[in-house]
N, C-alpha and C positions, 0 to 999 in steps of 0.2 A: 751425314751423322760423320762423326770424326771416329777417324780410326783409332782402333784398340791395341795397345801393346801390353802384355803382362810380364811380370817379371820375378826373383825371388832375391829380398834381403837378405843374405846368410851372414850369419853373425855367429860368435862366440865369445868366451870370456875368459882373459887372459891377465892375470895379478889384477885382478880385480878390475879389470876398465873392458867394455866392448870393444872388440876390432870389426871390422866389416870386411865382408869378400867383393873387390869392384872389379869388373873387366874393361880392357883398355884395348878399343875397335882395330880392326887389322885396315891395312890397304893403305895408298899413299895420301888419302886425304890426314890421317889421322897419325902419322908414322910421327912429327916433330910437336904433336900438340901433348901436352899433362895436365896442367891444371886448368879443371874444368872441361878434361873431355872425358871423364872415366865415368863406368855405367854400374847398375848393376844389370846380371845377365837374365836378358827380357829380348822380346821381341812381337811380331805380330800374332792378333787372336784369326787362326781362320776361322769362317763363318760358319755359325753351328758348333764351334766349340768352346767347350767348358774354359774359362777364362784359369782359373788354376790347374787344369792339363796343360794349358797353353804355356804358362811360365814355367813348368817341370820341363816339358817338352824342348823350350828354347833353351832352358839352361842346362839339358841334358847335352844339346847342340850345340851350345857354346863352350862349353867346360868338359867334356864327355863325359861326366860323372853323373849319376844318378844320385838325387839327395833327399834323404827319407827322414820322416818324421811328424812330429805336430807344427802344421801350419798357421801362422795368425796373420788376417787380414791387417795390412795396414789404413788401406786406404785408396782411392785415386785420383791423380795429378795430373791436370791439365798441363801440356809441355808449352814452351814459346809455341811452336809451330801449329797449336788445335790439337797435336793428339794427346791422348786420353794413356798413362798407364797405370795399371792396377797392379799393387803392392802387395808381397804377404812377406812375413818376415818367419825364418827358421832358424834355430840353433842348429849349425853341423861345424865339424871343425875338418873341414876338405882340404887334400893333399896336395897343394899346387902343384906337385913332381907329376902327379897323374893328370893333369888337367888337357887336354886334347879337344882345340875346335874345329869343328866345321870350316869348310874353304868356301868361297865365291870367286865366279869371274869377273874382270872389268876392260874394256879396252884400255891399254897404260903403255905409253903417254898418251893423254885424249888425242884423237883423229889421227893415230898410227894407222889402227886397223890391228894391231899387234892386241890377243886376247892373252891376259896375265891372270896367274890364279894366286890367291890371299886366304890367307886367316881369317875369319870372322871377328875371331879374338885374337888379338898376338903375344897377350899376358892376363893373367890376373894377380893381385896382392891386395894380401889382407893388410887394410889400415885400421887407426884410433879414430874413433869419431871425427875430432878433430880434424885430424887430417886428409881422414873423407870428404869432410864438409868442403875443403880448397879443392879435392879432387874431382869430383862428381858433379855430373853434367849439373847447368843453375835448377833446369827445371825439372831436379831430381832432390835437392838438396832439402824440401818438405818432409821427404821421405824419413830421411836421415831424423828430424826434429819429432818428426810422430812417433817413430821407432822407442828414440832415447825416453822422449815422454811418460809411454804406454808403459814402457818395462819398468819406471820407478816411480807411477802413482797407481798402476794395476793391471793384472794380467792382461794379457791381450789373448780375445777370442781366438779359440781355435776349431780350424775347418775343415781337415782332414788330418788322417793320423796311418 
């Protein structure tokens, strides 16, 4: 069975246009990558964990803030590596100054025997949808298109408040 991740597409309306909050992964492998490197806050769903609960937990771990409100299911998105990302949209105006990510350790440089700590997310930014489409991982681009289509055509289904 494919691994499943769950995440939140956090959005706001600014000057008549939607902006989405994307996160940039921390650590040395991503340090110099920008285009096609950003993501919605997301992470693996634990065994027997509710997927929306997992999305909220992962967002809290990566941003250091709880996101409250009405969550709208966007869909499931198969990633190039086979993982499935389940996403919800929520309108929230998260203050980027309040963001504080959890950390992870890894051996760096490789085979050095030295363990170094890195933030899971090294930064978060608001992007317009056209900019987000360039910044976000290729496998997550369809969720942006689904978000915009559903926001313009019909109300999103509310899953929790």
